[in-house]
N, CA, C and O atoms as CSV, one atom per row, in Angstrom:
chain,resi,resn,atom,element,x,y,z
A,1,MET,N,N,23.447,9.392,-3.912
A,1,MET,CA,C,22.691,8.324,-3.296
A,1,MET,C,C,21.402,8.034,-4.063
A,1,MET,O,O,20.931,6.896,-4.068
A,2,SER,N,N,20.819,9.061,-4.718
A,2,SER,CA,C,19.576,8.836,-5.439
A,2,SER,C,C,19.765,7.886,-6.622
A,2,SER,O,O,18.802,7.275,-7.085
A,3,MET,N,N,20.997,7.759,-7.113
A,3,MET,CA,C,21.258,6.807,-8.192
A,3,MET,C,C,21.023,5.379,-7.729
A,3,MET,O,O,20.632,4.521,-8.519
A,4,LEU,N,N,21.262,5.125,-6.448
A,4,LEU,CA,C,21.077,3.783,-5.916
A,4,LEU,C,C,19.620,3.496,-5.565
A,4,LEU,O,O,19.242,2.347,-5.338
A,5,TYR,N,N,18.813,4.542,-5.523
A,5,TYR,CA,C,17.408,4.410,-5.187
A,5,TYR,C,C,16.642,4.116,-6.468
A,5,TYR,O,O,16.161,5.035,-7.131
A,6,THR,N,N,16.528,2.853,-6.815
A,6,THR,CA,C,15.975,2.420,-8.090
A,6,THR,C,C,14.454,2.512,-8.110
A,6,THR,O,O,13.812,2.660,-7.071
A,7,ASN,N,N,13.894,2.422,-9.311
A,7,ASN,CA,C,12.437,2.411,-9.445
A,7,ASN,C,C,11.836,1.221,-8.703
A,7,ASN,O,O,10.788,1.348,-8.070
A,8,SER,N,N,12.489,0.079,-8.779
A,8,SER,CA,C,11.943,-1.094,-8.084
A,8,SER,C,C,11.954,-0.892,-6.570
A,8,SER,O,O,11.024,-1.309,-5.879
A,9,LEU,N,N,12.995,-0.259,-6.060
A,9,LEU,CA,C,13.038,0.016,-4.626
A,9,LEU,C,C,11.968,1.043,-4.242
A,9,LEU,O,O,11.358,0.940,-3.178
A,10,MET,N,N,11.744,2.029,-5.110
A,10,MET,CA,C,10.661,2.993,-4.862
A,10,MET,C,C,9.300,2.301,-4.848
A,10,MET,O,O,8.459,2.590,-3.997
A,11,MET,N,N,9.093,1.392,-5.789
A,11,MET,CA,C,7.825,0.664,-5.837
A,11,MET,C,C,7.641,-0.205,-4.596
A,11,MET,O,O,6.538,-0.303,-4.059
A,12,LEU,N,N,8.712,-0.826,-4.151
A,12,LEU,CA,C,8.628,-1.636,-2.940
A,12,LEU,C,C,8.304,-0.772,-1.720
A,12,LEU,O,O,7.545,-1.183,-0.843
A,13,GLU,N,N,8.882,0.417,-1.674
A,13,GLU,CA,C,8.581,1.334,-0.580
A,13,GLU,C,C,7.111,1.742,-0.612
A,13,GLU,O,O,6.449,1.760,0.426
A,14,ARG,N,N,6.597,2.069,-1.800
A,14,ARG,CA,C,5.186,2.440,-1.943
A,14,ARG,C,C,4.291,1.259,-1.548
A,14,ARG,O,O,3.264,1.444,-0.894
A,15,ALA,N,N,4.688,0.042,-1.952
A,15,ALA,CA,C,3.901,-1.148,-1.600
A,15,ALA,C,C,3.863,-1.338,-0.093
A,15,ALA,O,O,2.813,-1.658,0.464
A,16,MET,N,N,4.986,-1.146,0.569
A,16,MET,CA,C,5.027,-1.300,2.022
A,16,MET,C,C,4.179,-0.226,2.695
A,16,MET,O,O,3.499,-0.502,3.683
A,17,ASN,N,N,4.214,0.995,2.170
A,17,ASN,CA,C,3.391,2.075,2.708
A,17,ASN,C,C,1.904,1.724,2.576
A,17,ASN,O,O,1.129,1.921,3.512
A,18,TYR,N,N,1.515,1.205,1.413
A,18,TYR,CA,C,0.130,0.787,1.186
A,18,TYR,C,C,-0.266,-0.317,2.164
A,18,TYR,O,O,-1.324,-0.248,2.788
A,19,GLN,N,N,0.576,-1.322,2.292
A,19,GLN,CA,C,0.257,-2.443,3.170
A,19,GLN,C,C,0.158,-2.002,4.631
A,19,GLN,O,O,-0.695,-2.491,5.371
A,20,TRP,N,N,1.019,-1.089,5.040
A,20,TRP,CA,C,0.976,-0.586,6.409
A,20,TRP,C,C,-0.311,0.208,6.648
A,20,TRP,O,O,-0.946,0.065,7.693
A,21,THR,N,N,-0.693,1.041,5.681
A,21,THR,CA,C,-1.931,1.809,5.787
A,21,THR,C,C,-3.139,0.873,5.829
A,21,THR,O,O,-4.076,1.089,6.598
A,22,LYS,N,N,-3.106,-0.161,4.998
A,22,LYS,CA,C,-4.185,-1.148,4.971
A,22,LYS,C,C,-4.278,-1.877,6.309
A,22,LYS,O,O,-5.375,-2.083,6.828
A,23,PHE,N,N,-3.149,-2.262,6.863
A,23,PHE,CA,C,-3.144,-2.965,8.143
A,23,PHE,C,C,-3.707,-2.069,9.251
A,23,PHE,O,O,-4.443,-2.545,10.116
A,24,ASN,N,N,-3.368,-0.784,9.231
A,24,ASN,CA,C,-3.912,0.151,10.226
A,24,ASN,C,C,-5.429,0.277,10.102
A,24,ASN,O,O,-6.127,0.327,11.115
A,25,ALA,N,N,-5.942,0.327,8.885
A,25,ALA,CA,C,-7.391,0.412,8.670
A,25,ALA,C,C,-8.074,-0.857,9.176
A,25,ALA,O,O,-9.122,-0.787,9.817
A,26,ILE,N,N,-7.484,-2.008,8.889
A,26,ILE,CA,C,-8.038,-3.282,9.360
A,26,ILE,C,C,-8.038,-3.323,10.884
A,26,ILE,O,O,-9.006,-3.769,11.500
A,27,SER,N,N,-6.952,-2.856,11.486
A,27,SER,CA,C,-6.873,-2.820,12.951
A,27,SER,C,C,-7.972,-1.940,13.532
A,27,SER,O,O,-8.619,-2.313,14.510
A,28,ASP,N,N,-8.185,-0.769,12.929
A,28,ASP,CA,C,-9.273,0.114,13.368
A,28,ASP,C,C,-10.624,-0.592,13.253
A,28,ASP,O,O,-11.469,-0.482,14.142
A,29,ASN,N,N,-10.816,-1.312,12.158
A,29,ASN,CA,C,-12.079,-2.026,11.958
A,29,ASN,C,C,-12.306,-3.072,13.043
A,29,ASN,O,O,-13.399,-3.161,13.602
A,30,ILE,N,N,-11.283,-3.860,13.340
A,30,ILE,CA,C,-11.424,-4.914,14.349
A,30,ILE,C,C,-11.670,-4.313,15.732
A,30,ILE,O,O,-12.506,-4.808,16.487
A,31,VAL,N,N,-10.944,-3.249,16.060
A,31,VAL,CA,C,-11.116,-2.589,17.355
A,31,VAL,C,C,-12.541,-2.061,17.506
A,31,VAL,O,O,-13.095,-2.087,18.605
A,32,ASN,N,N,-13.128,-1.588,16.429
A,32,ASN,CA,C,-14.463,-0.991,16.482
A,32,ASN,C,C,-15.578,-1.950,16.065
A,32,ASN,O,O,-16.673,-1.509,15.715
A,33,ALA,N,N,-15.316,-3.236,16.099
A,33,ALA,CA,C,-16.298,-4.238,15.675
A,33,ALA,C,C,-17.569,-4.222,16.517
A,33,ALA,O,O,-18.618,-4.668,16.051
A,34,GLU,N,N,-17.496,-3.727,17.723
A,34,GLU,CA,C,-18.664,-3.656,18.608
A,34,GLU,C,C,-19.232,-2.247,18.735
A,34,GLU,O,O,-20.148,-2.027,19.528
A,35,THR,N,N,-18.720,-1.309,17.987
A,35,THR,CA,C,-19.180,0.076,18.056
A,35,THR,C,C,-20.389,0.268,17.144
A,35,THR,O,O,-20.289,0.049,15.937
A,36,PRO,N,N,-21.534,0.676,17.707
A,36,PRO,CA,C,-22.708,0.905,16.862
A,36,PRO,C,C,-22.434,1.988,15.814
A,36,PRO,O,O,-21.743,2.971,16.084
A,37,ASN,N,N,-22.980,1.791,14.633
A,37,ASN,CA,C,-22.885,2.725,13.504
A,37,ASN,C,C,-21.477,2.889,12.929
A,37,ASN,O,O,-21.281,3.731,12.052
A,38,TYR,N,N,-20.502,2.124,13.384
A,38,TYR,CA,C,-19.154,2.216,12.822
A,38,TYR,C,C,-19.161,1.579,11.442
A,38,TYR,O,O,-19.701,0.488,11.257
A,39,LYS,N,N,-18.568,2.252,10.486
A,39,LYS,CA,C,-18.464,1.736,9.125
A,39,LYS,C,C,-17.020,1.340,8.843
A,39,LYS,O,O,-16.084,2.074,9.159
A,40,ALA,N,N,-16.863,0.180,8.249
A,40,ALA,CA,C,-15.525,-0.365,7.983
A,40,ALA,C,C,-14.764,0.515,6.997
A,40,ALA,O,O,-15.342,1.129,6.099
A,41,LYS,N,N,-13.454,0.555,7.194
A,41,LYS,CA,C,-12.557,1.271,6.286
A,41,LYS,C,C,-11.900,0.255,5.360
A,41,LYS,O,O,-11.689,-0.899,5.733
A,42,TYR,N,N,-11.587,0.691,4.174
A,42,TYR,CA,C,-10.769,-0.113,3.272
A,42,TYR,C,C,-9.835,0.817,2.522
A,42,TYR,O,O,-10.096,2.014,2.396
A,43,VAL,N,N,-8.743,0.254,2.026
A,43,VAL,CA,C,-7.677,1.060,1.427
A,43,VAL,C,C,-7.450,0.610,-0.011
A,43,VAL,O,O,-7.429,-0.584,-0.308
A,44,THR,N,N,-7.279,1.594,-0.899
A,44,THR,CA,C,-6.924,1.311,-2.290
A,44,THR,C,C,-5.622,2.034,-2.617
A,44,THR,O,O,-5.287,3.056,-2.017
A,45,PHE,N,N,-4.920,1.490,-3.555
A,45,PHE,CA,C,-3.656,2.104,-3.966
A,45,PHE,C,C,-3.421,1.979,-5.467
A,45,PHE,O,O,-2.881,2.891,-6.094
A,46,GLU,N,N,-3.822,0.867,-6.032
A,46,GLU,CA,C,-3.511,0.592,-7.429
A,46,GLU,C,C,-4.018,1.679,-8.355
A,46,GLU,O,O,-3.317,2.079,-9.285
A,47,GLU,N,N,-5.235,2.164,-8.112
A,47,GLU,CA,C,-5.820,3.191,-8.976
A,47,GLU,C,C,-5.020,4.486,-8.905
A,47,GLU,O,O,-4.767,5.125,-9.926
A,48,ALA,N,N,-4.622,4.871,-7.686
A,48,ALA,CA,C,-3.847,6.113,-7.515
A,48,ALA,C,C,-2.494,6.004,-8.214
A,48,ALA,O,O,-2.055,6.950,-8.868
A,49,LEU,N,N,-1.841,4.868,-8.081
A,49,LEU,CA,C,-0.544,4.653,-8.731
A,49,LEU,C,C,-0.701,4.664,-10.249
A,49,LEU,O,O,0.071,5.316,-10.952
A,50,ASP,N,N,-1.696,3.948,-10.749
A,50,ASP,CA,C,-1.926,3.884,-12.186
A,50,ASP,C,C,-2.222,5.271,-12.751
A,50,ASP,O,O,-1.679,5.648,-13.789
A,51,SER,N,N,-3.070,6.021,-12.080
A,51,SER,CA,C,-3.405,7.372,-12.532
A,51,SER,C,C,-2.184,8.284,-12.535
A,51,SER,O,O,-1.972,9.049,-13.476
A,52,SER,N,N,-1.391,8.199,-11.485
A,52,SER,CA,C,-0.199,9.037,-11.374
A,52,SER,C,C,0.813,8.715,-12.475
A,52,SER,O,O,1.394,9.623,-13.070
A,53,ILE,N,N,1.022,7.447,-12.741
A,53,ILE,CA,C,1.987,7.043,-13.773
A,53,ILE,C,C,1.471,7.412,-15.170
A,53,ILE,O,O,2.238,7.881,-16.012
A,54,ARG,N,N,0.180,7.202,-15.414
A,54,ARG,CA,C,-0.394,7.549,-16.728
A,54,ARG,C,C,-0.278,9.043,-17.003
A,54,ARG,O,O,0.036,9.447,-18.123
A,55,SER,N,N,-0.529,9.865,-15.987
A,55,SER,CA,C,-0.421,11.306,-16.206
A,55,SER,C,C,1.030,11.710,-16.454
A,55,SER,O,O,1.288,12.631,-17.229
A,56,ALA,N,N,1.978,11.035,-15.809
A,56,ALA,CA,C,3.394,11.324,-16.052
A,56,ALA,C,C,3.801,10.910,-17.465
A,56,ALA,O,O,4.616,11.581,-18.099
A,57,GLN,N,N,3.239,9.811,-17.958
A,57,GLN,CA,C,3.571,9.352,-19.303
A,57,GLN,C,C,3.004,10.268,-20.383
A,57,GLN,O,O,3.534,10.335,-21.493
A,58,LYS,N,N,1.920,10.974,-20.049
A,58,LYS,CA,C,1.313,11.890,-21.023
A,58,LYS,C,C,2.018,13.233,-21.069
A,58,LYS,O,O,1.777,14.031,-21.975
A,59,SER,N,N,2.886,13.491,-20.103
A,59,SER,CA,C,3.583,14.780,-20.088
A,59,SER,C,C,4.527,14.858,-21.282
A,59,SER,O,O,5.046,13.837,-21.734
A,60,PRO,N,N,4.750,16.056,-21.790
A,60,PRO,CA,C,5.593,16.217,-22.986
A,60,PRO,C,C,7.021,15.709,-22.791
A,60,PRO,O,O,7.623,15.191,-23.732
A,61,SER,N,N,7.566,15.847,-21.594
A,61,SER,CA,C,8.957,15.453,-21.393
A,61,SER,C,C,9.102,13.938,-21.287
A,61,SER,O,O,10.056,13.370,-21.819
A,62,ARG,N,N,8.168,13.281,-20.608
A,62,ARG,CA,C,8.207,11.831,-20.405
A,62,ARG,C,C,9.567,11.350,-19.927
A,62,ARG,O,O,10.015,10.264,-20.294
A,63,LYS,N,N,10.211,12.153,-19.118
A,63,LYS,CA,C,11.521,11.781,-18.586
A,63,LYS,C,C,11.366,10.752,-17.477
A,63,LYS,O,O,10.303,10.611,-16.872
A,64,ILE,N,N,12.446,10.047,-17.233
A,64,ILE,CA,C,12.456,9.068,-16.148
A,64,ILE,C,C,12.153,9.746,-14.828
A,64,ILE,O,O,11.481,9.172,-13.971
A,65,SER,N,N,12.644,10.963,-14.659
A,65,SER,CA,C,12.411,11.671,-13.400
A,65,SER,C,C,10.932,11.947,-13.176
A,65,SER,O,O,10.475,11.935,-12.033
A,66,SER,N,N,10.167,12.196,-14.248
A,66,SER,CA,C,8.739,12.448,-14.066
A,66,SER,C,C,8.005,11.170,-13.665
A,66,SER,O,O,7.065,11.221,-12.873
A,67,VAL,N,N,8.422,10.032,-14.200
A,67,VAL,CA,C,7.830,8.752,-13.800
A,67,VAL,C,C,8.212,8.444,-12.352
A,67,VAL,O,O,7.386,7.967,-11.575
A,68,ARG,N,N,9.455,8.717,-11.997
A,68,ARG,CA,C,9.897,8.498,-10.614
A,68,ARG,C,C,9.107,9.370,-9.649
A,68,ARG,O,O,8.714,8.909,-8.577
A,69,SER,N,N,8.871,10.619,-10.015
A,69,SER,CA,C,8.103,11.494,-9.122
A,69,SER,C,C,6.639,11.054,-9.078
A,69,SER,O,O,5.975,11.236,-8.057
A,70,ALA,N,N,6.132,10.485,-10.159
A,70,ALA,CA,C,4.764,9.958,-10.163
A,70,ALA,C,C,4.638,8.791,-9.200
A,70,ALA,O,O,3.654,8.683,-8.469
A,71,ILE,N,N,5.628,7.928,-9.203
A,71,ILE,CA,C,5.643,6.810,-8.256
A,71,ILE,C,C,5.701,7.348,-6.834
A,71,ILE,O,O,5.007,6.860,-5.942
A,72,ASP,N,N,6.532,8.350,-6.639
A,72,ASP,CA,C,6.707,8.919,-5.305
A,72,ASP,C,C,5.438,9.627,-4.815
A,72,ASP,O,O,5.157,9.624,-3.616
A,73,ARG,N,N,4.680,10.226,-5.720
A,73,ARG,CA,C,3.459,10.949,-5.345
A,73,ARG,C,C,2.294,10.030,-5.010
A,73,ARG,O,O,1.411,10.411,-4.243
A,74,ALA,N,N,2.278,8.838,-5.567
A,74,ALA,CA,C,1.146,7.931,-5.373
A,74,ALA,C,C,1.029,7.531,-3.904
A,74,ALA,O,O,1.983,7.031,-3.307
A,75,GLN,N,N,-0.141,7.754,-3.339
A,75,GLN,CA,C,-0.398,7.446,-1.939
A,75,GLN,C,C,-1.635,6.559,-1.819
A,75,GLN,O,O,-2.562,6.680,-2.621
A,76,PRO,N,N,-1.658,5.676,-0.833
A,76,PRO,CA,C,-2.860,4.878,-0.602
A,76,PRO,C,C,-4.018,5.776,-0.161
A,76,PRO,O,O,-3.811,6.806,0.480
A,77,ILE,N,N,-5.224,5.370,-0.513
A,77,ILE,CA,C,-6.423,6.140,-0.179
A,77,ILE,C,C,-7.303,5.304,0.746
A,77,ILE,O,O,-7.632,4.160,0.433
A,78,VAL,N,N,-7.682,5.882,1.887
A,78,VAL,CA,C,-8.551,5.206,2.844
A,78,VAL,C,C,-9.993,5.607,2.541
A,78,VAL,O,O,-10.326,6.791,2.498
A,79,HIS,N,N,-10.842,4.598,2.332
A,79,HIS,CA,C,-12.258,4.808,2.057
A,79,HIS,C,C,-13.079,4.271,3.235
A,79,HIS,O,O,-12.601,3.450,4.018
A,80,VAL,N,N,-14.304,4.744,3.341
A,80,VAL,CA,C,-15.239,4.238,4.347
A,80,VAL,C,C,-16.405,3.596,3.600
A,80,VAL,O,O,-16.999,4.207,2.711
A,81,ALA,N,N,-16.722,2.362,3.970
A,81,ALA,CA,C,-17.815,1.625,3.343
A,81,ALA,C,C,-19.137,2.082,3.963
A,81,ALA,O,O,-19.657,1.435,4.873
A,82,GLU,N,N,-19.669,3.182,3.475
A,82,GLU,CA,C,-20.861,3.812,4.062
A,82,GLU,C,C,-22.115,2.940,3.962
A,82,GLU,O,O,-22.941,2.954,4.874
A,83,ASN,N,N,-22.270,2.203,2.899
A,83,ASN,CA,C,-23.519,1.483,2.643
A,83,ASN,C,C,-23.518,0.039,3.119
A,83,ASN,O,O,-24.432,-0.715,2.788
A,84,GLU,N,N,-22.521,-0.357,3.882
A,84,GLU,CA,C,-22.445,-1.745,4.338
A,84,GLU,C,C,-22.725,-1.830,5.825
A,84,GLU,O,O,-22.115,-1.125,6.629
A,85,SER,N,N,-23.666,-2.709,6.182
A,85,SER,CA,C,-23.965,-2.969,7.587
A,85,SER,C,C,-24.000,-4.475,7.787
A,85,SER,O,O,-24.600,-5.208,7.001
A,86,MET,N,N,-23.349,-4.921,8.846
A,86,MET,CA,C,-23.294,-6.351,9.128
A,86,MET,C,C,-24.273,-6.756,10.229
A,86,MET,O,O,-24.626,-7.928,10.363
A,87,ARG,N,N,-24.706,-5.767,11.015
A,87,ARG,CA,C,-25.553,-6.089,12.167
A,87,ARG,C,C,-26.718,-5.109,12.251
A,87,ARG,O,O,-26.790,-4.131,11.507
A,88,MET,N,N,-27.619,-5.398,13.170
A,88,MET,CA,C,-28.799,-4.551,13.387
A,88,MET,C,C,-28.426,-3.149,13.863
A,88,MET,O,O,-29.162,-2.200,13.594
A,89,ASP,N,N,-27.291,-2.994,14.569
A,89,ASP,CA,C,-26.899,-1.671,15.079
A,89,ASP,C,C,-26.127,-0.859,14.038
A,89,ASP,O,O,-25.484,0.138,14.368
A,90,GLU,N,N,-26.197,-1.298,12.771
A,90,GLU,CA,C,-25.574,-0.602,11.638
A,90,GLU,C,C,-24.051,-0.651,11.629
A,90,GLU,O,O,-23.414,0.127,10.919
A,91,ASN,N,N,-23.461,-1.548,12.402
A,91,ASN,CA,C,-22.014,-1.720,12.375
A,91,ASN,C,C,-21.650,-2.419,11.066
A,91,ASN,O,O,-22.312,-3.380,10.671
A,92,GLY,N,N,-20.606,-1.944,10.394
A,92,GLY,CA,C,-20.244,-2.475,9.088
A,92,GLY,C,C,-19.019,-3.362,9.074
A,92,GLY,O,O,-18.382,-3.510,8.030
A,93,VAL,N,N,-18.665,-3.964,10.216
A,93,VAL,CA,C,-17.444,-4.762,10.288
A,93,VAL,C,C,-17.778,-6.250,10.337
A,93,VAL,O,O,-18.530,-6.703,11.200
A,94,ASN,N,N,-17.210,-6.998,9.401
A,94,ASN,CA,C,-17.259,-8.454,9.428
A,94,ASN,C,C,-15.907,-8.899,9.983
A,94,ASN,O,O,-14.900,-8.862,9.277
A,95,VAL,N,N,-15.887,-9.318,11.245
A,95,VAL,CA,C,-14.623,-9.600,11.930
A,95,VAL,C,C,-13.848,-10.732,11.253
A,95,VAL,O,O,-12.629,-10.640,11.108
A,96,ALA,N,N,-14.529,-11.782,10.843
A,96,ALA,CA,C,-13.836,-12.899,10.190
A,96,ALA,C,C,-13.153,-12.439,8.905
A,96,ALA,O,O,-12.016,-12.818,8.624
A,97,GLU,N,N,-13.855,-11.625,8.135
A,97,GLU,CA,C,-13.280,-11.087,6.892
A,97,GLU,C,C,-12.068,-10.197,7.194
A,97,GLU,O,O,-11.051,-10.268,6.503
A,98,GLN,N,N,-12.185,-9.368,8.222
A,98,GLN,CA,C,-11.087,-8.469,8.592
A,98,GLN,C,C,-9.867,-9.250,9.082
A,98,GLN,O,O,-8.734,-8.892,8.761
A,99,GLU,N,N,-10.089,-10.301,9.850
A,99,GLU,CA,C,-8.964,-11.124,10.321
A,99,GLU,C,C,-8.272,-11.819,9.160
A,99,GLU,O,O,-7.048,-11.944,9.145
A,100,THR,N,N,-9.055,-12.270,8.188
A,100,THR,CA,C,-8.473,-12.894,6.996
A,100,THR,C,C,-7.632,-11.879,6.225
A,100,THR,O,O,-6.517,-12.187,5.804
A,101,GLU,N,N,-8.166,-10.663,6.040
A,101,GLU,CA,C,-7.418,-9.612,5.347
A,101,GLU,C,C,-6.166,-9.209,6.118
A,101,GLU,O,O,-5.133,-8.917,5.514
A,102,ALA,N,N,-6.250,-9.192,7.447
A,102,ALA,CA,C,-5.074,-8.858,8.264
A,102,ALA,C,C,-3.975,-9.892,8.050
A,102,ALA,O,O,-2.805,-9.541,7.899
A,103,THR,N,N,-4.352,-11.157,8.037
A,103,THR,CA,C,-3.365,-12.227,7.815
A,103,THR,C,C,-2.751,-12.105,6.429
A,103,THR,O,O,-1.534,-12.211,6.275
A,104,ARG,N,N,-3.587,-11.881,5.417
A,104,ARG,CA,C,-3.093,-11.722,4.045
A,104,ARG,C,C,-2.136,-10.533,3.953
A,104,ARG,O,O,-1.097,-10.613,3.297
A,105,THR,N,N,-2.490,-9.441,4.609
A,105,THR,CA,C,-1.663,-8.233,4.566
A,105,THR,C,C,-0.323,-8.452,5.244
A,105,THR,O,O,0.700,-7.964,4.764
A,106,VAL,N,N,-0.314,-9.177,6.353
A,106,VAL,CA,C,0.947,-9.466,7.038
A,106,VAL,C,C,1.850,-10.311,6.147
A,106,VAL,O,O,3.056,-10.073,6.089
A,107,TYR,N,N,1.283,-11.291,5.452
A,107,TYR,CA,C,2.093,-12.090,4.517
A,107,TYR,C,C,2.627,-11.217,3.379
A,107,TYR,O,O,3.785,-11.351,2.986
A,108,GLN,N,N,1.794,-10.332,2.855
A,108,GLN,CA,C,2.244,-9.437,1.792
A,108,GLN,C,C,3.370,-8.535,2.281
A,108,GLN,O,O,4.330,-8.280,1.554
A,109,MET,N,N,3.249,-8.053,3.515
A,109,MET,CA,C,4.306,-7.210,4.080
A,109,MET,C,C,5.615,-7.998,4.203
A,109,MET,O,O,6.693,-7.468,3.932
A,110,GLN,N,N,5.513,-9.253,4.609
A,110,GLN,CA,C,6.709,-10.086,4.732
A,110,GLN,C,C,7.367,-10.304,3.366
A,110,GLN,O,O,8.589,-10.219,3.244
A,111,TYR,N,N,6.557,-10.584,2.340
A,111,TYR,CA,C,7.104,-10.759,0.987
A,111,TYR,C,C,7.744,-9.476,0.479
A,111,TYR,O,O,8.798,-9.514,-0.155
A,112,THR,N,N,7.117,-8.351,0.752
A,112,THR,CA,C,7.667,-7.065,0.332
A,112,THR,C,C,8.982,-6.791,1.042
A,112,THR,O,O,9.942,-6.337,0.420
A,113,MET,N,N,9.031,-7.062,2.334
A,113,MET,CA,C,10.272,-6.863,3.090
A,113,MET,C,C,11.375,-7.784,2.576
A,113,MET,O,O,12.534,-7.375,2.492
A,114,ASP,N,N,11.027,-9.016,2.235
A,114,ASP,CA,C,12.017,-9.927,1.651
A,114,ASP,C,C,12.552,-9.371,0.327
A,114,ASP,O,O,13.749,-9.455,0.053
A,115,ALA,N,N,11.667,-8.810,-0.485
A,115,ALA,CA,C,12.092,-8.231,-1.765
A,115,ALA,C,C,12.984,-7.016,-1.544
A,115,ALA,O,O,13.964,-6.831,-2.266
A,116,ILE,N,N,12.659,-6.189,-0.560
A,116,ILE,CA,C,13.508,-5.030,-0.243
A,116,ILE,C,C,14.881,-5.499,0.205
A,116,ILE,O,O,15.897,-4.976,-0.252
A,117,ASN,N,N,14.920,-6.483,1.097
A,117,ASN,CA,C,16.199,-7.018,1.567
A,117,ASN,C,C,17.013,-7.610,0.426
A,117,ASN,O,O,18.228,-7.420,0.364
A,118,SER,N,N,16.348,-8.326,-0.476
A,118,SER,CA,C,17.039,-8.915,-1.623
A,118,SER,C,C,17.606,-7.819,-2.524
A,118,SER,O,O,18.742,-7.924,-2.986
A,119,ASN,N,N,16.827,-6.775,-2.773
A,119,ASN,CA,C,17.255,-5.655,-3.597
A,119,ASN,C,C,18.477,-4.975,-2.991
A,119,ASN,O,O,19.452,-4.701,-3.691
A,120,LEU,N,N,18.423,-4.705,-1.694
A,120,LEU,CA,C,19.551,-4.055,-1.019
A,120,LEU,C,C,20.780,-4.958,-0.951
A,120,LEU,O,O,21.914,-4.487,-1.035
A,121,SER,N,N,20.546,-6.235,-0.800
A,121,SER,CA,C,21.650,-7.195,-0.775
A,121,SER,C,C,22.371,-7.235,-2.122
A,121,SER,O,O,23.599,-7.298,-2.184
A,122,LEU,N,N,21.584,-7.195,-3.194
A,122,LEU,CA,C,22.166,-7.181,-4.536
A,122,LEU,C,C,22.984,-5.910,-4.756
A,122,LEU,O,O,24.082,-5.963,-5.310
A,123,MET,N,N,22.446,-4.763,-4.320
A,123,MET,CA,C,23.190,-3.509,-4.455
A,123,MET,C,C,24.483,-3.548,-3.645
A,123,MET,O,O,25.523,-3.086,-4.114
A,124,ARG,N,N,24.424,-4.091,-2.444
A,124,ARG,CA,C,25.626,-4.191,-1.610
A,124,ARG,C,C,26.676,-5.051,-2.306
A,124,ARG,O,O,27.860,-4.714,-2.297
A,125,THR,N,N,26.255,-6.148,-2.901
A,125,THR,CA,C,27.187,-7.025,-3.614
A,125,THR,C,C,27.789,-6.300,-4.814
A,125,THR,O,O,28.986,-6.428,-5.068
A,126,LEU,N,N,26.989,-5.549,-5.551
A,126,LEU,CA,C,27.498,-4.808,-6.697
A,126,LEU,C,C,28.480,-3.722,-6.287
A,126,LEU,O,O,29.490,-3.504,-6.957
A,127,ILE,N,N,28.182,-3.043,-5.186
A,127,ILE,CA,C,29.058,-1.975,-4.705
A,127,ILE,C,C,30.410,-2.544,-4.270
A,127,ILE,O,O,31.462,-1.971,-4.555
A,128,ARG,N,N,30.360,-3.672,-3.579
A,128,ARG,CA,C,31.599,-4.284,-3.095
A,128,ARG,C,C,32.373,-4.944,-4.224
A,128,ARG,O,O,33.575,-5.180,-4.101
A,129,GLY,N,N,31.684,-5.246,-5.329
A,129,GLY,CA,C,32.353,-5.861,-6.459
A,129,GLY,C,C,32.666,-7.334,-6.241
A,129,GLY,O,O,33.658,-7.848,-6.758
A,130,GLN,N,N,31.831,-8.000,-5.486
A,130,GLN,CA,C,32.074,-9.420,-5.190
A,130,GLN,C,C,31.179,-10.300,-6.004
A,130,GLN,O,O,31.244,-11.524,-5.888
């Protein structure tokens, strides 16, 4: 079964994981928009993925399996914006910005899901030989 689990499908899975983590952080931010001293969370992923893949490429073996495991190891990172305050009570959430990011993230999740479905549909067609 792992032969059918392609690098592109792994990347799509990692992208969906990142987007889901980002959406959860945004949801936390919106829920806590009225909480004094709450600092907004944000999520990064590209740097972790890039670092993981670069370190796999520098390994002596440079096998496909090491790149695949690098993709699999890359995880989104949740950060807290410590130095940002939007209001007098030191709350760091800009609700309009968070709602915009939530909408963007939902669209990205939909595009990623469409790509996953397309990938699986293509594999199903290849397996059936049609």
